[in-house]
C-alpha positions, -999 to +999 in steps of 0.1 A: -435+210+170-412+184+192-378+196+200-349+173+213-315+187+220-302+152+206-319+157+172-301+174+147-333+188+127-331+225+132-360+245+146-364+269+116-373+252+086-376+282+062-346+288+046-346+327+024-314+319+012-330+292-010-354+315-020-327+344-032-310+314-052-339+310-076-335+348-082-298+350-089-270+325-108-268+296-082-239+277-074-251+250-052-286+246-047-297+225-012-327+204-015-354+225+004-396+226+007-389+264+001-369+256-032-375+282-059-375+282-097-343+293-108-336+326-129-308+347-139-325+376-147-338+391-112-311+409-088-318+432-061-319+468-079-315+488-054-290+485-021-311+476+011-315+495+037-297+478+071-324+473+100-314+459+135-344+434+143-324+421+175-345+441+202-379+433+186-401+405+196-413+377+175-448+397+169-435+427+164-409+411+134-437+398+120-454+432+119-421+446+100-421+416+078-459+422+067-451+462+065-421+454+038-442+434+021-467+459+013-449+488+011-415+479-010-406+463-040-400+420-033-367+421-050-353+450-027-359+432+006-339+398+003-317+406+030-337+420+057-360+388+050-330+370+059-322+392+089-355+387+103-357+350+098-326+349+119-336+372+145-369+355+149-353+320+153-331+331+176-359+346+200-377+314+195-349+291+198-341+309+233-375+303+242-379+267+238-343+264+259-363+285+288-392+263+285-373+231+283-353+245+315-387+251+331-398+217+324-368+201+338-368+221+370-402+211+379-393+175+375-398+170+340-380+144+321-361+159+292-366+133+270-407+140+272-402+176+265-427+191+236-428+224+225-462+231+203-460+251+173-476+288+183-495+319+165-461+339+159-444+312+140-474+301+118-478+335+111-440+339+100-443+307+078-474+322+062-457+358+055-430+340+041-449+319+018-462+352+005-427+368-001-420+337-023-451+338-045-445+374-048-406+366-061-418+336-084-447+363-097-418+387-106-397+358-125-428+354-146-433+389-155-390+392-162-393+360-187-425+375-204-402+407-209-376+388-220-401+374-251-411+412-256-377+423-262-371+392-285-395+405-308-388+439-308-349+428-317-364+405-346-387+433-359-355+457-362-339+431-377-368+427-405-364+465-410-327+464-415-334+439-440-359+465-457-336+494-450-309+476-468-334+476-499-345+511-500-337+535-526-336+567-503-307+590-503-275+580-483-280+607-456-317+598-452-310+560-452-281+565-424-300+583-400-325+556-400-296+531-393-282+545-366-317+550-353-322+515-358-288+508-340-301+528-309-335+510-306-317+479-305-291+491-278-321+503-255-343+472-259-335+448-227-324+410-222-338+382-242-338+347-231-306+329-231-313+304-264-319+333-287-288+357-274-261+340-302-284+338-328-298+376-324-262+388-322-251+370-354-282+380-379-276+415-366-240+422-372-247+402-410-272+432-419-253+457-401-219+444-423-244+445-455-256+478-448-223+495-450-213+475-476-248+486-495-248+522-488-211+523-495-207+558-471-176+579-476-143+564-461-138+593-439-170+586-421-165+549-423-131+550-410-141+573-382-166+548-374-139+523-376-118+539-357-145+548-328-152+508-325-117+500-322-112+521-291-143+509-276-132+472-283-097+478-271-109+494-235-134+461-235-100+442-240-083+460-215-111+459-191-112+419-193-076+413-189-079+434-155-103+410-143-080+386-136-070+407-107-106+402-090-103+384-056-140+369-066-138+346-095-179+349-092-178+386-096-152+383-125-173+359-143-204+380-139-182+410-155-169+396-179-208+383-193-216+424-196-182+428-214-194+402-242-226+420-240-211+450-247-187+438-274-218+423-294-234+458-295-203+475-309-199+477-347-176+466-368-138+476-369-112+475-397-101+445-411-063+449-402-076+449-363-107+428-367-084+392-359-060+407-329-085+421-313-109+392-307-079+369-302-069+395-273-106+394-261-109+354-265-075+345-242-085+371-214-123+355-213-106+318-218-087+323-185-119+339-166-137+312-183-110+280-171-106+298-135-142+301-130-145+260-143-117+252-114-139+272-093-169+249-093-149+217-099-135+224-065-169+227-048-177+194-064-148+174-050-153+195-018-192+185-017-181+147-025-153+148+002-181+161+027-207+132+012-179+103+020-178+117+054-213+119+060-213+087+048-190+072+073-210+090+105-238+074+093-224+040+093-214+048+130-247+058+139-259+022+123-235+004+145-251+025+177-284+019+166-279-018+159-263-025+193-281-036+223-279-016+253-290-031+290-276-003+317-278+034+320-241+034+317-240+020+280-270+040+273-250+069+282-219+062+265-239+055+236-251+090+234-224+107+242-212+093+208-242+103+190-237+137+203-202+138+192-212+123+157-240+150+157-214+181+166-190+167+135-222+164+110-232+199+118-192+213+107-195+194+072-208+211+045-232+202+020-231+171-003-237+170-042-274+181-048-285+149-056-272+131-028-279+157+001-311+153+009-310+114+012-280+115+032-300+135+055-328+118+058-308+085+061-288+103+089-322+117+109-338+086+106-308+068+122-311+095+152-347+094+156-344+053+157-315+058+185-337+081+204-367+060+203-351+032+212-333+046+242-373+062+251-385+028+253-354+017+278-364+044+299-402+041+296-395+013+326-378+035+350-402+052+374-381+058+402-374+094+414-346+079+439-336+059+407-332+091+385-316+107+412-287+082+415-283+080+377-279+117+381-254+115+402-235+088+384-234+111+351-219+143+375-194+115+386-188+102+350-182+143+342-158+151+371-136+121+366-130+131+332-122+166+341-102+150+373-072+145+345-076+177+325-047+201+322-072+231+314-069+245+346-092+273+344-123+258+326-120+223+344-123+244+379-155+266+364-170+229+350-161+211+387-174+242+405-207+238+382-210+201+388-209+206+425-236+231+423-254+205+400-251+178+430-267+201+454-297+206+437-304+167+429-325+150+450-318+120+475-306+086+464-315+051+484-293+046+514-275+018+497-262+043+466-260+075+486-227+074+503-206+055+472-216+078+450-208+112+471-174+094+479-167+087+442-180+121+430-158+137+461-123+114+452-126+129+415-132+166+426-100+161+450-077+144+425-082+172+403-076+199+426-047+182+442-033+180+410-038+214+399-021+227+433+007+204+423+008+218+389+010+254+398+037+244+428+062+231+401+054+254+371+074+284+379+109+259+378+097+244+347+093+282+331+129+290+341+140+263+320+118+267+293+130+304+291+166+294+285+156+271+256+136+298+235+167+322+241+186+295+225+167+289+193+160+327+190+197+331+187+200+306+161+174+319+138+193+352+144+224+334+128+205+315+098+214+325+067+184+326+044+205+333+010+227+300+016+196+276+023+180+260-004+145+253+010+139+285+035+101+272+041+112+241+053+139+254+078+110+280+089+087+252+095+113+236+119+119+263+138+083+270+144+079+231+155+108+236+178+095+265+191+057+251+201+075+222+214+090+241+240+064+247+269+055+283+287+078+307+299+078+335+330+050+354+324+071+385+330+090+373+296+062+359+279+052+391+255+086+402+247+102+368+239+074+364+216+079+395+203+111+390+194+106+356+176+079+365+159+097+393+144+124+371+134+099+345+118+079+372+101+114+384+084+121+348+071+087+346+058+084+379+041+120+375+026+107+342+014+072+354-003+082+394-006+085+394-042+054+377-056+033+398-027+051+432-036+041+424-073+004+422-062+005+450-042+021+473-071-007+461-093-032+470-064-017+504-060-017+508-097-054+500-090-061+526-066-045+553-082-070+553-115-098+551-090-118+579-078-119+583-039-157+580-039-153+547-058-123+539-033-147+539-001-167+511-019-136+493-025-125+494+013-159+484+027-156+451+004-121+445+017-132+449+050-160+424+048-138+399+034-116+404+062-144+400+089-154+366+071-120+354+071-119+360+110-148+338+111-137+313+087-106+309+111-126+307+143-146+281+127-122+258+115-099+262+145-129+247+166-140+220+136-100+204+144-114+193+180-145+177+162-128+156+141-106+137+168-124+103+166-130+104+130-111+072+109-099+099+086-090+124+115-051+132+107-062+142+069-089+162+080-069+181+105-043+184+080-063+199+054-082+223+082-048+236+086-038+247+055-069+261+051-066+285+081-028+292+070-041+302+038-068+326+051-043+343+075-020+354+047-051+363+026-062+383+051-028+400+058-029+411+022-061+425+029-053+446+057-022+459+036-048+471+007-068+487+031-043+510+050-032+518+010-065+529+005-068+550+038-036+565+029-046+578-002-078+594+015 
């Protein structure tokens, strides 16, 4: 397997998530060599035990994978397979990087580095193929079970028809009817295409049975009342689903409520229409939110496709250009690497376009590096290579020499100086020139650093006065007399951010005072809506048992951690979009996502505190 630091193709090709997508309801499926058959009927039946594979070797991970395949049901090991895959390729990537470093240190050309497949990786892929086959077999078995369930329910309907025409006594007939109802409820899922017709046929004969046997009014009224109470509870549960944070989870719960509704018998005619309209209205709300969710995903994927197409167009220009010097190739390579970084931050394109756009991108990268390898294949002189390496260090040092990220830039320049010492000699005519260039860049940076920190204290005092004045202005701000509080808050925030640093001894105190004032304005702005949602949550946890609250708390905590990761990723992405044609729009979208995530995370934390206070 050839690995290239410029190649966007990941080392690992096995994606367990795409296998699992075949066994659960799927939102977006990626095109993959490992794509599975979709099925709504297979889910993990028992919670998986968490295992730590970080301390294992790749061989030990393979042994554990094989052990799980032989000792546990395949539908119970999905998360552990994913964890093993992550750990396996984390180790693999480190080994590749170590091998690459050793290859380079011994004088090898980075472009010629090759890392062949090894036995552990081959075995891991074979184990995964076995895992996929077993999942496929399980899907086939479940589909066969559904067909058997369909036959059993059709048989029950035929028995109902016979029961209606029987001459037995009412008590005996009613007993048989109840037995058929119980059998109906015990039969499992059937193919989706037959659910509606089965349900309509079953309830048609149920209604005919009630009319036929003419059971006494008291017994019928009792049964109708019981059915009314059950359906009323189902309506309330459906309406409560609007409080669910996850629309996907709410939609799946709604499907279960519809299944329960179908299994409940008739209610009195006076309640029949009103109950159904209430349940239908709650269902429509969830279905509309569910549809909007997927429309949003489609729009986002369409936007991703447009951005990826734009990156491919830039790559085509790079590939088509002619480069006659190392400097030109280096500049083009830097542009390509930046494009690859941006590519990795963009999500999936629409399913029918995702594979095509990726193949287009990969082909262009391969063409570029093939041209670059051909260019360098004629350059054999070690001194020339050393000279080029030192020129590259000069370019990096010159870029850092104007940086104002003092700590980070200092560390990078020191690292460049260490690398300089490790590079071999260059030709006499180039040696002194390139050394003076490198030293001048380093000196320029450190001179600027000294001057900056010499004048910084005086500017900090000026900034302190400006920030204190702004705080007094915020204190005197009357929100009740302002039409647009939000715009005023944004203006305060912008002005605060435009003021530079203050002396370190005042930094925390003055920022705390400012933050408390701004938070107070935001709290006043959105207090009513937030309090309404929190009141609903308080009511919910008051009705919930403590043992269930623990599970709810874990879910909230996981969402908080996910939001923290999302915020960090989005903030990193802002830097990657700087050179894009649509940079301003992209950065604006990302900042909106960050602000929304922070607001959601705050409410989640407050909910966790409410649960803790009850526990």
